[in-house]
N, C-alpha and C positions, 0 to 999 in steps of 0.2 A: 574475209576467207579467200584463200587462193583457189584458182580454178584447178580441177583435177587434170592431170596430164593424160591426154588422149593418145599420145604416141610415146612409147618407152624410149629411154636412152639407147637400149640395145637395137631397137628398130631404126633409130636415127643413125647409129653407127653402121649397121648393115646397109642401109640406103646410101650412105656416104661411100662405103666400099664399092657398092654396085655403080654409082655415078663415076667414081674414079676410074673403074675399069672401062666403062662405056665411053666416057668423055675425056679421060686423060687427067694429068695432075693439075691442069689449069681450070678444072671445073669450077663453076661459080657456086657460091652458097645459094644463089637463086634457084639454080637447077636442082640442087639437093632438096631445098625447101619445097619446091613444086612437086617433086616426086612423092614427098610425104604429105602434101596438102597442108603444109605449115608456112608461116611467113619467115623471112630471113631473120626478123627480130626475135622470133621464138628460138631459132638455132643459136643466135648469139646470147640470148638470155641463159640458155642451158650451158653453152660451152665457152662463152666469152669472145673468142676470136676464131677465125677460120683455122689458124694454125693449131689451136687446141682441139678443135673438132677433128682435124685430120690426124693429129697425134692420137687422140682417143680411139679413132677408128682403125688406125694402122699399127700402132706400137703396142704389142701384147705385153702384159704383165706376166713374167715367167714364174711367179710364185708357186703356182700349182705344180708345174713340172719339177721345179727345184725341190718342193716338199717331197715329191715321189722319189727323187734321187737321193735325198738325205736319209732314207729309211735304212734299216739294218738288214743284212742278209737273214733269211728265215729258213724254215724247214722244207720248203718246196725244193724240187730238184733244181740244181744250179742253172740248167738250161731254161727252165720256166722263169726263173728270176731275171736272167739276162734278156730273155725275150720280152718281158714285161718292161724293163728299163729301155730296151731299144724301141719298142712300140710307143712308149711315152715320148721319147725323143723324136721319133719320126713324126708323130702327130703334131708335136710342137713346131718342128721345122716345116712341115707341110703347110701349116697355117701361116707361119711367119714369113717364109721366103717371098711370096708374092706381095705380102704387105710391106715388107722391108724394101723391096724394089720400087713399089709405088711411093713409099715415104722418101726414098732417095730421089725419085723423079720429081718430087715437089720442091727439091732444092735443099733438102736437109741431109745431114750426115747420118751415119748409123745411129739408131736410137739409144745405144748403150755403149758404143765404143769408146766414148770419152768418160766413161764412168769409172775408169781405173779398175781397182780390185773389185768394184761392185758390178762390173760388166757381166752379163749373163754367161758368156763363154767361160770366163774364169771361175765364176761361182759354180757352174755345172761341172767343170773339170775337177775342181776341188772336192765337190760332193761325190762325184763318181770315183775319184782316187781313194777317198775315205771308204767308200763302199767296197771297192776291190781290196783295200788293205784289211778290212774286217773279214771279208770272205776268205782271204788267204790265211788269216790268223785262225779262222775256224776250220781250216783244212778243206774248204769247199772248192778252192782252185789251187793250182800248182804255184810254184815260185815265179811270179810274174811281177814286173815293175808296175805298181798301181797307177802311177801317173801316165805311163805309156798305154796301159790298158784303157784308161779314161780317154786318152787322146784318140785311140783307134775307134772306140765306140762312138765318140762324139763326131769324128770325121766321117764315119760311115753313115751316121744318122743324118748328117748334113748333106752328104754327097747324093744320096738317093733322091730326095726331093729336088735338089739342084738339077740333076740329070733329067728328071721327069719334067721339070719346068722348062728347061732349055731344049730338051729333045722331044717333049710331048708324050712321054711314056705314061703308063698307067700308075695311078696312086697306089700306095701299098694298101693291103686290106688286113684288118686285125685278124690274127690267127693264121695268116697265110705265111708259109715258109718259102 
């Protein structure tokens, strides 16, 4: 019978992110394991390699945010719907920007830029353009180019976290305008 896990995978990933911030991209798995009270062998048993551990800690699965973008326009006021889409994107980019920068600092390229049509930015653009096309067909928005509207929303949602990260500004707050 296998021993029960005393430290969850999520705790390991959180500690890995903390150690990367504190010690930089060259942090050893020994430092990470010590922070958790585990052995290096335990980390490797769970994640196989240091690279897989770092990837699991730093590269987000965008499925949740993409699922939200794939929804249909609904009966709420268009402003509320656009605000919800924007906040979902802001939350995603707020979380991902520092992680992506750390991932790149470990010597890796963008986590999904080599994925072709499956790359997150392209999938998000396609989902948003479809949403804008449907909103236009329902008469919720005027005659706008859906792809351009998607680009503008994605660009704005990426720029705010980037400016905060680079310039040290405040993080957005849900419900704040």
